C-alpha positions in Angstrom: 96.3 52.4 -87.7 98.3 51.9 -91.0 98.8 48.3 -91.2 101.3 48.6 -94.4 103.2 51.4 -93.2 106.7 49.4 -93.0 106.2 47.9 -96.5 104.1 50.3 -98.6 105.5 52.9 -101.0 105.7 56.5 -99.5 103.0 58.8 -99.3 103.4 62.4 -100.8 103.5 64.1 -97.1 106.7 61.6 -96.4 108.6 62.7 -99.4 110.2 65.9 -98.2 111.5 64.4 -95.0 112.9 61.3 -96.8 114.9 63.5 -99.2 116.1 65.5 -96.6 117.6 62.5 -95.0 118.8 61.0 -98.2 120.9 64.5 -98.9 123.0 63.7 -95.9 123.2 60.0 -96.1 126.9 59.2 -96.5 126.4 55.8 -98.5 124.3 57.1 -101.0 126.9 60.2 -101.5 129.4 57.5 -101.7 127.5 55.6 -104.4 126.9 58.4 -106.4 130.3 59.7 -106.0 131.6 56.5 -107.3 129.2 56.5 -110.2 129.6 59.9 -111.5 133.5 60.9 -110.7 134.8 57.4 -109.8 138.7 58.3 -110.1 138.2 61.7 -108.0 136.4 60.1 -105.2 138.8 57.6 -105.0 141.8 60.2 -103.9 139.8 63.2 -103.0 136.4 62.1 -101.4 136.3 65.0 -99.0 136.2 67.4 -102.2 133.6 65.4 -104.1 131.1 64.7 -101.5 130.1 68.5 -101.3 129.8 68.4 -104.8 127.6 65.3 -104.8 125.2 66.8 -102.1 124.7 70.1 -104.3 124.2 67.9 -107.6 121.6 65.9 -105.7 120.1 68.9 -104.2 120.0 70.6 -107.5 118.1 67.7 -109.2 115.8 67.0 -106.2 114.8 70.7 -105.4 111.1 71.4 -105.4 110.2 67.9 -105.4 107.3 67.4 -103.0 105.4 64.5 -104.2 105.9 61.0 -105.4 104.7 62.4 -108.8 107.4 65.1 -108.9 110.1 62.4 -107.9 108.9 60.2 -110.8 109.0 63.1 -113.3 113.0 63.2 -112.4 113.1 59.2 -112.8 111.3 59.6 -116.6 114.0 61.9 -117.4 116.6 59.4 -116.6 114.6 56.6 -118.2 114.3 58.7 -121.4 118.0 59.2 -121.7 118.8 55.2 -120.8 116.3 54.3 -123.3 117.6 56.6 -125.7 121.5 55.7 -125.1 121.1 51.9 -124.4 118.3 50.6 -126.5 117.7 50.4 -130.3 114.2 50.8 -130.1 111.2 50.4 -127.5 107.9 48.7 -128.6 104.4 48.3 -126.7 102.0 46.0 -127.7 98.5 45.3 -126.2 98.1 48.1 -124.0 95.6 50.0 -126.0 93.2 47.0 -125.4 93.2 47.7 -121.4 91.0 50.1 -120.1 92.8 53.3 -119.0 91.1 53.8 -115.8 90.9 50.3 -114.5 93.7 49.0 -111.9 95.2 45.9 -112.9 97.6 43.3 -111.5 100.4 43.1 -114.3 102.6 40.0 -113.4 105.4 39.7 -116.2 108.2 37.4 -116.9 111.3 38.5 -115.0 114.8 38.8 -116.7 116.2 42.2 -115.3 116.0 43.2 -111.6 115.3 46.7 -112.3 114.2 47.4 -115.9 111.2 45.0 -116.3 108.9 47.0 -114.0 110.8 50.1 -115.3 109.8 49.5 -118.7 106.2 48.8 -117.8 105.7 51.9 -116.4 107.7 53.8 -118.8 105.1 52.1 -121.3 102.1 53.4 -119.0 103.5 56.9 -118.6 104.1 57.4 -122.2 100.3 56.6 -122.7 99.2 59.0 -120.0 98.2 56.1 -117.4 98.9 55.9 -113.8 102.4 54.2 -113.2 102.4 51.0 -111.2 103.1 50.0 -107.6 106.3 47.8 -107.9 107.1 44.7 -105.8 110.7 44.4 -104.8 112.5 42.0 -102.3 114.0 43.2 -99.6 117.5 41.0 -100.6 117.8 43.9 -102.8 117.4 46.8 -99.9 120.8 46.0 -98.1 121.3 49.7 -97.6 118.8 51.8 -96.1 118.8 54.5 -98.7 118.2 51.9 -101.3 114.9 51.0 -99.6 114.2 54.7 -99.4 114.6 55.4 -103.1 112.7 52.4 -104.3 109.8 53.5 -102.0 110.1 57.0 -103.3 109.1 55.4 -106.7 105.9 53.4 -105.7 107.8 50.5 -104.6 106.4 48.0 -101.8 108.7 45.5 -100.2 108.7 41.9 -100.4 109.8 40.5 -97.0 112.0 37.6 -98.5 114.4 37.8 -95.4 111.6 36.6 -92.9 112.5 33.5 -91.3 110.4 30.9 -89.3 107.1 29.9 -90.5 105.5 32.3 -88.3 107.2 35.4 -89.4 107.0 34.1 -93.1 103.2 33.4 -92.9 102.7 37.1 -91.4 104.9 38.8 -94.0 102.8 36.6 -96.9 99.6 37.4 -95.1 100.6 41.5 -95.0 101.7 41.5 -98.6 98.5 39.8 -100.0 96.4 42.1 -98.0 98.2 45.1 -99.3 98.0 43.7 -103.0 94.2 43.5 -102.5 93.9 46.9 -100.8 96.0 48.5 -103.2 94.1 47.3 -106.2 90.5 47.1 -104.9 90.3 49.7 -102.4 92.8 52.5 -103.6 92.6 51.1 -107.2 96.1 51.6 -108.0 97.8 48.6 -110.2 100.5 46.7 -109.2 103.6 45.0 -110.9 105.0 41.9 -109.5 107.3 39.2 -111.2 105.7 35.7 -112.0 108.8 34.4 -110.0 111.2 34.7 -107.2 114.5 35.6 -109.0 115.0 36.1 -112.5 114.9 33.4 -115.3 118.5 33.5 -115.7 118.3 30.3 -118.4 115.4 32.1 -120.5 112.5 30.0 -119.3 109.8 31.9 -118.2 107.8 30.2 -115.8 105.2 31.2 -113.0 105.8 30.3 -109.8 102.4 28.8 -108.3 103.9 30.0 -104.9 103.3 33.7 -106.0 99.7 32.8 -107.0 99.3 31.1 -103.7 100.5 34.2 -101.7 98.2 36.6 -103.7 95.4 34.2 -102.9 95.9 34.6 -99.2 93.8 37.7 -99.3 90.7 35.8 -100.4 87.7 36.7 -98.4 86.0 33.2 -97.4 83.3 32.3 -97.5 82.0 35.3 -99.2 83.9 34.9 -102.3 85.7 31.7 -104.1 89.0 31.6 -105.2 88.0 31.8 -108.8 85.9 35.1 -107.9 88.9 36.9 -106.2 91.4 35.9 -109.2 88.9 37.4 -111.5 88.3 40.5 -109.4 92.2 41.2 -109.5 92.4 42.0 -113.5 95.6 39.8 -113.8 97.2 41.0 -117.2 100.1 38.6 -118.1 103.0 40.9 -119.6 105.9 39.4 -121.5 109.2 41.6 -121.7 111.7 40.7 -124.4 115.0 42.0 -124.9 117.1 41.6 -127.9 120.4 41.4 -126.1 120.6 40.8 -122.3 123.6 42.9 -121.0 124.0 40.3 -118.1 124.2 37.2 -120.7 127.8 36.1 -119.9 127.2 36.7 -116.2 123.8 34.4 -116.1 125.7 31.8 -118.3 128.7 31.6 -115.8 126.6 31.1 -112.8 124.5 28.6 -114.8 127.6 26.6 -115.4 128.7 26.9 -112.0 125.6 25.8 -110.8 125.6 22.9 -113.2 129.4 22.1 -112.5 129.6 22.5 -108.7 126.1 22.5 -107.2 126.0 26.0 -106.3 127.1 29.6 -106.9 128.1 32.0 -104.3 127.2 35.6 -105.1 129.5 38.3 -104.3 128.7 40.9 -101.9 126.4 43.5 -103.6 126.3 41.5 -106.5 122.6 42.1 -107.3 123.1 45.9 -107.1 126.2 45.7 -109.6 123.6 43.6 -111.9 121.2 46.6 -111.7 124.0 49.1 -112.9 125.1 46.8 -115.6 121.6 46.1 -116.8 120.6 49.9 -117.2 123.9 50.7 -118.6 124.2 47.9 -121.2 123.0 47.6 -124.7 119.7 46.0 -124.9 118.9 46.2 -128.5 115.2 46.4 -129.4 112.8 46.1 -126.4 109.2 44.8 -126.6 106.8 44.9 -123.9 103.4 43.0 -124.8 100.4 43.4 -122.4 97.7 40.3 -122.8 94.1 40.3 -122.0 93.1 40.2 -118.3 92.7 36.5 -116.9 89.3 35.4 -116.6 87.2 32.1 -116.2 87.1 29.4 -113.8 90.1 28.7 -111.8 90.3 25.8 -109.3 93.5 26.5 -107.7 97.0 28.4 -108.1 98.6 25.9 -110.3 95.8 26.5 -112.9 96.3 30.4 -112.6 100.1 30.1 -113.3 99.4 27.7 -116.0 97.2 30.1 -118.0 99.9 32.9 -117.0 102.6 30.8 -118.5 100.7 30.2 -121.7 100.1 33.7 -122.3 103.8 35.3 -121.4 105.2 32.5 -123.6 103.1 32.8 -126.5 103.2 36.6 -126.9 107.0 37.0 -126.1 108.3 38.8 -128.9 111.3 36.7 -130.8 114.2 38.7 -131.9 116.7 37.4 -134.4 119.1 36.9 -131.5 116.6 34.2 -130.4 116.3 32.4 -133.5 119.9 32.5 -134.4 120.8 31.1 -131.1 118.2 28.3 -131.8 119.4 27.5 -135.3 123.2 27.5 -133.6 122.4 24.8 -131.1 119.6 22.6 -133.1 119.6 21.2 -136.6 116.2 22.0 -137.4 113.9 24.5 -139.1 110.7 24.2 -137.0 111.5 27.8 -135.9 110.1 29.0 -139.2 106.7 27.8 -138.0 106.8 30.8 -135.5 106.2 34.5 -135.9 109.6 36.1 -136.0 111.5 38.6 -137.9 113.3 38.5 -140.9 116.8 37.5 -140.4 119.4 39.7 -142.0 122.9 39.6 -142.6 123.7 42.3 -140.2 121.8 40.5 -137.6 124.0 37.3 -138.2 127.3 39.8 -137.8 125.8 41.3 -134.8 125.4 37.7 -133.1 128.9 36.3 -134.2 130.3 39.6 -132.6 128.5 39.4 -129.4 128.9 35.7 -128.8 132.8 36.1 -129.8 133.0 38.3 -126.7 131.8 35.5 -124.5 134.4 33.0 -123.0 134.2 29.6 -124.8 133.2 27.6 -121.6 130.0 29.8 -121.1 129.2 30.4 -124.8 127.0 27.4 -125.0 124.9 28.1 -122.1 124.2 31.7 -123.3 123.0 30.4 -126.4 120.6 28.1 -124.7 119.2 31.4 -122.5 118.3 33.0 -126.1 117.0 29.7 -127.6 114.7 29.0 -124.8 112.1 31.1 -125.6 112.0 29.7 -129.2 111.9 26.1 -127.8 109.0 27.1 -125.2 106.8 28.6 -128.4 107.5 25.5 -130.2 106.4 23.2 -127.0 103.4 25.5 -126.5 102.2 25.3 -130.1 102.9 21.4 -130.1 100.5 21.0 -126.9 97.8 23.1 -128.1 97.7 20.9 -131.4 97.6 17.6 -129.4 95.0 19.3 -127.4 92.6 20.2 -130.4 93.4 16.9 -131.6 91.8 15.4 -128.4 
C-alpha cells in the first residue's frame, strides 16, 4: 500500500507515462502556445498546436526519470537567472552536511521562485534537490499538478473542507514529511506560512509547525525530540526587486480600504509567470544553522524560526531607501547594509515612478518592513540581555 500515492512526487517508473499524457493534453498545449506564440495561436491555433506538440516532444525526448526531468528544468532556471537577475548569492550552505536530509523552512515571497532558488543553490553545489510542498489551490489544472509532481513537488490539500477531511489531510501530510526525512532521507522545502508575505513581514505560522508535529510518535518521543530529529533549517530568500511589488501593494490597499480583495480567475498562475519573467535584481539565499534545543510547543519553534529568518535576511539598497523614504531616522545605519550608491538611488526613483501614486506608499512599506523587523529584533535582544 502506498499511503502517499495521491500527494507524493512521481517515482521514476511513473515519469514516462505521465509525460506521454502531457504531450497530448490540449490545455497544456494551449498554455505553451499562448506563451511562445500568442498572436499566431489566437488566429491559427490549428497550425500552432502540432508545432507545440513537436517542440515539447523534442524537449522531453529521452526523459525517463525525475532526475532527467530536473536537468531540463535546470536549463530553464539557468536561463531565467541569467536573463532576469543581476546576481545570485548563496550563504551558509557550506555549513550544512551534504549527506544529511533537512527540512528547509523559508520565508515566502514568490510562489514558484522561493523553492526554485533553494533547489538552484543545492544543485550547483552538487547536492540533492528538495521535495517541494505546494498547495492544491495552485493546481487548478491537472497538467499543472503533473508537472509539479514530476519536479519533486508534493501536494498540500488546502481545499479540504470540514474538520474530519482537514484532519485527515494534515495527518497524511505530516506523516509524509516524516517518512521523507527520516525513512527515505530526502530533504523537503516548505514555506513558513500559507500564502506569501505580501507586506514584507516574514512570520512563521505556528499552525505549520503544529501540522508537522502531528507525526510525532507518542509516547516514545517528546515534541522537542521530534523537532530536533527533523533538522529544521531556517532559510531567508531576499530579492532586490519584487516583480509583483505593484500588484501586492494594490491588493493590500484594497484589503485595507474595502475589507477584501477578489482574485481574478487563475491569478496565481499569472503571478507565477510575472515572478519568473520579471527583473529581480540581486538575489540572496541564506541558509541558517539547524534548530536545536528544547522546544515546549509549536509557538516556540515558530519564534526561533522567525528570529533566524529575520536576522539573516539580506538587506538590499532597495530596502534601505524605502525605509529612509518613509521614516525620518537613521537607525538603519546600525544594521548590516550595503553601500548606497547614486545608481541605487536612481534605480529606486525610476522603479517607484512606475507604480501608481495610490499604491506607492504601500509598495515602499513592503520593501521597508525587513529593515523595521531587523531593528525590532535587535532591540528585543538588547532588552533580553539587559534583563
